[in-house]
C-alpha positions as CSV (number, residue, x, y, z in Angstrom):
1,M,-10.8,-9.7,29.2
2,T,-8.0,-10.8,28.9
3,R,-6.5,-11.7,25.4
4,T,-4.7,-15.9,24.2
5,P,-1.2,-14.9,25.1
6,A,1.6,-15.5,21.9
7,S,2.6,-19.0,21.8
8,A,6.3,-19.9,21.1
9,T,6.0,-20.5,17.8
10,E,4.0,-17.4,17.7
11,K,6.8,-15.3,18.9
12,A,9.5,-17.2,16.9
13,L,7.6,-16.8,13.6
14,H,7.7,-12.6,14.9
15,W,10.4,-12.2,16.1
16,S,12.1,-14.1,13.1
17,V,10.9,-12.3,10.3
18,A,11.0,-9.1,12.4
19,A,14.6,-9.8,13.5
20,A,15.4,-10.3,8.9
21,V,12.7,-7.4,8.0
22,L,14.9,-5.3,10.0
23,V,18.0,-6.5,8.4
24,L,16.5,-6.1,4.5
25,L,15.7,-2.8,5.2
26,V,18.9,-1.3,6.3
27,T,20.9,-3.3,4.1
28,G,18.3,-1.4,1.1
29,V,19.1,1.7,2.8
30,V,22.6,1.1,2.2
31,M,22.8,-0.1,-1.2
32,Y,19.7,2.2,-2.2
33,V,21.0,6.3,-0.6
34,P,24.3,6.6,-3.0
35,S,26.0,8.6,-0.1
36,L,24.9,5.9,2.5
37,S,26.9,3.3,0.1
38,Q,30.0,5.6,-0.2
39,I,30.6,5.8,3.4
40,V,29.9,1.8,4.6
41,G,31.4,0.6,1.5
42,Q,31.2,-3.4,1.5
43,R,29.3,-3.3,-1.3
44,F,29.0,-7.1,-1.7
45,W,28.9,-8.0,1.9
46,V,25.8,-6.0,2.0
47,R,24.2,-7.1,-1.0
48,T,25.2,-10.4,0.6
49,S,24.1,-10.0,4.1
50,H,20.7,-8.4,2.2
51,L,20.1,-11.6,0.1
52,V,20.7,-13.9,2.8
53,A,18.4,-12.1,5.3
54,A,15.3,-13.1,2.5
55,I,16.1,-16.0,2.0
56,V,15.9,-16.1,5.5
57,L,12.4,-14.2,5.7
58,V,11.3,-16.9,3.4
59,A,12.5,-19.8,4.6
60,V,10.9,-19.2,7.7
61,V,7.7,-18.4,6.8
62,L,7.4,-21.7,4.7
63,V,9.8,-24.1,7.1
64,L,8.0,-23.3,10.9
65,P,4.5,-23.1,9.6
66,A,5.1,-26.6,8.4
67,L,6.0,-27.4,11.0
68,R,4.5,-26.6,13.9
69,R,1.0,-26.4,11.7
70,G,-1.7,-27.0,14.4
71,E,-0.6,-23.5,16.1
72,L,0.0,-21.4,13.2
73,R,-3.4,-22.4,12.3
74,R,-4.9,-21.0,14.8
75,L,-3.0,-17.4,14.2
76,E,-4.1,-17.8,10.8
77,R,-8.0,-18.3,12.2
78,D,-7.3,-15.7,14.3
79,L,-6.1,-12.9,11.6
80,S,-8.5,-14.0,8.8
81,F,-11.4,-13.7,10.5
82,W,-13.3,-10.1,10.4
83,D,-16.0,-9.6,12.7
84,R,-18.4,-6.9,13.1
85,A,-16.2,-5.4,15.9
86,D,-13.3,-4.7,13.0
87,W,-15.5,-3.1,11.2
88,D,-16.6,-0.5,14.0
89,W,-12.8,-0.4,14.4
90,F,-12.6,1.7,11.3
91,R,-15.1,4.0,11.7
92,R,-12.6,5.7,14.6
93,P,-9.5,4.9,13.0
94,W,-7.9,7.7,14.4
95,D,-8.9,7.2,18.0
96,V,-6.4,4.6,17.8
97,F,-3.0,6.6,17.5
98,L,-4.8,9.6,20.0
99,S,-4.8,7.0,22.3
100,T,-8.4,7.3,22.8
101,Y,-9.8,4.2,21.4
102,H,-11.1,1.4,24.0
103,E,-12.1,-2.2,22.5
104,P,-15.6,-3.2,23.0
105,A,-15.5,-5.7,26.7
106,A,-18.2,-8.0,26.0
107,E,-16.3,-10.3,23.7
108,P,-12.4,-10.9,23.8
109,R,-10.3,-10.9,20.9
110,R,-7.1,-11.7,20.1
111,F,-6.8,-9.1,17.4
112,N,-8.1,-5.7,16.3
113,A,-8.7,-4.7,12.4
114,G,-5.6,-2.9,12.6
115,Q,-3.3,-5.5,13.9
116,K,-5.8,-7.5,11.1
117,L,-5.2,-5.2,8.3
118,L,-1.2,-5.0,9.4
119,A,-0.7,-8.7,8.6
120,A,-2.5,-8.2,5.7
121,L,-0.4,-5.6,4.3
122,V,3.1,-6.7,5.2
123,A,2.3,-10.1,3.9
124,S,1.2,-8.8,0.8
125,A,4.2,-6.0,0.7
126,L,6.4,-8.6,1.8
127,V,5.5,-11.1,-0.7
128,L,5.7,-8.4,-3.7
129,L,9.1,-7.2,-2.7
130,V,10.2,-11.5,-3.2
131,V,8.7,-11.1,-5.9
132,S,10.3,-8.0,-7.1
133,G,13.5,-8.9,-5.5
134,V,13.7,-12.6,-8.9
135,P,14.8,-10.3,-11.5
136,M,16.5,-7.6,-9.5
137,Y,19.3,-10.4,-8.1
138,W,19.1,-12.3,-11.9
139,W,18.8,-9.3,-14.0
140,W,20.6,-11.2,-16.8
141,L,17.4,-13.4,-17.5
142,F,15.2,-10.9,-18.0
143,A,14.5,-7.9,-20.2
144,G,15.6,-4.4,-18.9
145,E,12.3,-2.9,-18.9
146,V,11.6,-6.3,-16.5
147,V,14.8,-5.0,-13.8
148,Q,13.4,-2.3,-14.4
149,R,9.7,-1.7,-13.3
150,A,11.3,-4.9,-10.7
151,R,13.1,-2.1,-9.5
152,D,10.5,0.4,-9.4
153,L,7.9,-1.7,-7.7
154,H,11.1,-2.8,-5.0
155,V,10.8,0.1,-3.8
156,L,7.8,1.6,-3.1
157,A,7.1,-1.8,-1.6
158,S,9.4,-1.2,0.9
159,F,8.4,1.9,1.4
160,A,5.2,0.9,2.0
161,V,6.7,-1.8,4.9
162,T,9.4,1.2,6.4
163,A,5.7,2.8,6.9
164,L,3.8,0.0,8.2
165,I,6.0,-0.9,10.7
166,A,6.6,2.1,11.7
167,G,3.1,2.3,12.7
168,H,3.9,-0.8,14.1
169,V,7.0,-0.2,16.6
170,Y,4.6,3.1,17.6
171,L,1.1,1.8,18.3
172,A,3.2,-1.2,20.3
173,A,4.8,1.4,22.7
174,F,2.5,4.2,22.9
175,G,-0.8,2.5,21.9
176,P,-3.2,2.6,23.9
177,S,-2.6,-1.0,24.3
178,G,1.2,-0.6,24.1
179,L,3.9,-0.7,26.2
180,L,4.0,2.7,27.4
181,G,0.6,3.6,26.5
182,T,-2.4,5.2,29.0
183,R,-3.9,2.0,29.4
184,S,-0.5,-0.2,30.4
185,A,0.2,2.8,32.5
186,K,-2.8,2.3,34.2
187,R,-2.1,-1.8,35.8
């Protein structure tokens, strides 16, 4: 079974979003953890880097699909369509982490259910982060309660994104089809 390789546009989208999210995670952790904030100092530049990375993330997600609509519509279709094999995948989710899951050889698919779910969850969390970041940045335009709730939601969504990305990196490296996984070693 061969998978359709990712196009250059898909790779550009993936790595642009990944780079922006990495900068957002690092700068967010520095701003959130008081001892790190004191060690690093330069709060203005850390905050500015955080804001610039958020703007880059939004720009990439809006501009790249507008420029390469046809290519990314195929990606959207592949990630949005769920079939019987996807539901079967959810019956044995731990098999994926234990590297004992094997895709059915009947039909080649670009993404398994876990990859589709990851894309949906990360996209949702990133939207929550952008929406909750607005009242935090322009705090003087919002009531104090709104800003506090936005901050709480921002922190929870950032924890969720961090956990999702950690799982993604783990599976990309050590999962059944990962770079260092069991099937990769047999190739």
